C-alpha positions as CSV (number, residue, x, y, z in Angstrom):
1,M,69.5,-196.6,-1.1
2,R,66.0,-196.8,-2.8
3,I,62.7,-197.2,-0.9
4,F,60.3,-200.0,-2.0
5,R,57.1,-200.9,-1.4
6,R,56.8,-205.3,-0.9
7,R,54.6,-206.4,-3.0
8,R,53.1,-209.9,-3.5
9,S,51.8,-211.5,-7.1
10,R,48.8,-213.7,-6.9
11,R,49.4,-217.2,-6.4
12,K,50.1,-219.6,-9.4
13,F,49.9,-223.4,-9.5
14,R,51.2,-225.7,-12.1
15,L,51.1,-229.2,-12.8
16,T,54.0,-231.3,-12.2
17,R,55.2,-233.8,-14.4
18,E,53.8,-236.7,-11.9
19,G,50.8,-234.5,-11.3
20,R,50.0,-234.5,-15.2
21,A,50.4,-238.3,-15.7
22,F,48.1,-238.8,-12.5
23,L,45.6,-236.1,-14.4
24,F,45.9,-238.4,-17.4
25,V,44.9,-241.3,-15.4
26,T,42.0,-239.7,-13.5
27,I,40.7,-238.6,-17.0
28,G,41.2,-242.5,-18.4
29,V,39.4,-243.9,-15.2
30,G,36.7,-241.3,-15.9
31,F,36.2,-242.5,-19.3
32,A,35.8,-245.9,-18.4
33,A,33.5,-245.4,-15.6
34,V,31.3,-243.6,-17.6
35,N,31.4,-246.1,-20.9
36,T,30.9,-249.1,-18.3
37,A,28.9,-247.8,-15.9
38,N,30.9,-249.8,-13.1
39,N,30.4,-248.2,-9.5
40,L,33.8,-249.2,-8.7
41,L,35.2,-247.3,-11.5
42,Y,33.2,-244.2,-10.4
43,L,34.3,-244.6,-7.1
44,V,38.0,-245.0,-7.9
45,L,37.1,-241.6,-9.9
46,G,35.9,-240.3,-6.8
47,L,38.7,-240.8,-4.8
48,L,41.3,-239.8,-7.3
49,L,39.7,-236.3,-7.4
50,S,39.4,-236.3,-4.1
51,L,43.3,-236.5,-4.1
52,L,43.7,-233.7,-6.2
53,L,41.6,-231.5,-4.3
54,V,43.1,-232.3,-1.3
55,S,46.5,-231.4,-2.6
56,G,45.6,-227.7,-4.0
57,V,43.8,-227.5,0.0
58,L,47.1,-228.4,1.5
59,S,49.3,-226.5,-0.5
60,D,47.4,-223.2,-0.3
61,L,47.6,-223.7,3.8
62,A,51.0,-224.4,3.5
63,L,51.7,-220.9,2.0
64,W,49.0,-219.1,4.0
65,K,50.3,-216.4,6.5
66,L,53.9,-217.5,6.1
67,R,55.9,-214.4,5.6
68,I,59.3,-214.3,3.7
69,H,62.4,-212.4,4.5
70,R,66.0,-211.6,3.3
71,K,68.8,-210.9,5.5
72,M,71.7,-210.0,3.5
73,P,75.7,-210.4,5.2
74,R,77.7,-207.5,6.2
75,R,80.2,-207.7,3.7
76,M,80.4,-210.0,0.3
77,F,83.8,-210.0,-1.5
78,A,84.5,-211.6,-4.7
79,G,85.2,-215.0,-5.6
80,T,84.3,-215.7,-2.1
81,R,81.2,-217.9,-0.9
82,S,78.5,-216.0,1.2
83,L,75.6,-217.3,2.9
84,I,72.1,-214.9,2.3
85,E,69.8,-216.3,5.2
86,V,66.2,-216.4,4.6
87,A,63.6,-216.1,7.4
88,A,59.9,-217.4,7.0
89,L,57.7,-216.6,10.0
90,N,54.3,-218.6,10.2
91,D,52.0,-216.7,11.6
92,K,49.5,-219.3,11.9
93,R,48.2,-220.5,15.1
94,W,47.5,-224.3,14.4
95,L,49.0,-225.2,11.4
96,A,52.7,-225.6,10.7
97,S,54.0,-224.4,7.0
98,V,55.8,-227.7,5.5
99,S,58.0,-228.2,2.7
100,V,58.5,-224.4,1.3
101,E,61.1,-223.1,-0.6
102,T,62.3,-220.1,-1.6
103,I,64.3,-218.6,-4.8
104,D,66.2,-215.6,-4.9
105,E,66.2,-213.7,-8.2
106,I,69.7,-212.1,-8.1
107,D,71.0,-209.6,-11.1
108,G,68.5,-211.4,-13.3
109,V,69.1,-214.8,-12.5
110,D,67.6,-217.1,-10.1
111,S,69.6,-218.3,-7.4
112,A,69.8,-221.8,-5.3
113,P,66.9,-222.8,-3.5
114,A,66.2,-221.7,0.0
115,R,64.6,-224.8,1.5
116,F,62.4,-225.0,5.1
117,L,61.0,-228.3,6.2
118,R,59.0,-227.5,8.7
119,V,57.9,-224.1,10.2
120,K,55.8,-224.4,13.5
121,P,53.1,-222.4,14.1
122,G,54.0,-218.7,15.6
123,Q,58.0,-219.1,14.7
124,T,60.6,-218.2,12.9
125,Q,63.0,-220.4,11.1
126,L,66.0,-219.4,9.0
127,A,67.3,-220.9,5.8
128,S,70.4,-219.8,3.4
129,Y,71.7,-220.4,0.3
130,A,75.3,-219.9,-0.9
131,F,76.0,-217.4,-3.5
132,E,79.2,-216.2,-5.1
133,A,79.6,-213.0,-7.1
134,P,82.0,-213.5,-10.1
135,S,83.2,-209.8,-9.9
136,R,82.9,-206.7,-7.3
137,G,80.5,-204.0,-7.9
138,L,76.6,-203.5,-6.7
139,I,74.4,-206.7,-7.5
140,E,70.6,-205.9,-7.1
141,L,67.8,-208.4,-5.7
142,G,65.1,-208.7,-7.3
143,S,61.6,-210.6,-6.6
144,M,61.8,-214.0,-4.9
145,R,59.7,-216.8,-5.6
146,V,58.0,-218.5,-2.9
147,L,56.9,-222.3,-3.8
148,T,55.6,-225.6,-2.4
149,R,54.8,-229.1,-4.1
150,Y,53.5,-230.2,-0.6
151,P,51.5,-232.7,0.1
152,F,52.0,-234.9,-2.9
153,G,53.9,-233.6,-5.5
154,L,51.0,-233.1,-8.0
155,I,50.8,-229.4,-8.5
156,E,53.7,-226.7,-7.5
157,K,52.0,-223.7,-6.1
158,G,53.4,-220.5,-4.8
159,Y,53.9,-216.6,-5.4
160,T,56.2,-214.2,-6.5
161,L,56.9,-211.4,-3.4
162,F,58.7,-208.4,-5.1
163,E,61.3,-207.4,-2.3
164,P,64.2,-205.4,-3.9
165,D,67.3,-204.8,-2.2
166,E,71.3,-203.6,-3.3
167,A,74.3,-205.2,-2.2
168,V,78.0,-204.2,-2.5
169,V,80.2,-206.6,-3.5
170,Y,84.1,-205.7,-2.2
171,P,87.1,-207.1,-4.5
172,R,88.7,-210.4,-3.8
173,L,90.5,-210.9,-0.9
174,L,94.3,-210.8,-1.3
175,D,95.2,-214.4,-0.5
176,Q,92.8,-215.3,-3.3
177,V,94.6,-213.5,-5.9
178,S,95.8,-216.3,-8.3
């Protein structure tokens, strides 16, 4: 078994499709406010910009002090669905982490997401995703992406957690051989 050090990348963000449309509308309102010198349009522009700012800050708070760990099943068989558990530990004292999902990289392919609706302060929550290995052998698990679109879905923020692991996939079970 190899020993690796866990590393975490910097936080990355991208605008979602809805976020790009919202930004386009915000820029349009900004141009209209400057061209017409209408105070009401300046007020609406300030409201729209503050929503973008609040979205960025709250999504940062959802990911802040959140520890993620993967737990592999004891045995995995080729052609059989196995559940891989992901644990999220919220180390914050007062704030919950809301709407977080993790996507695992298994043999270079992204897995289905494990979703956490709400992880209360100081608590651990488990989520799992199904994985079916096509053939027996050794599978390698690489990095995990931790993502959130909380609260408005305008910005997708996340980071990559380097947590390599290996698992042995046993041959198909006898009752599944065709």
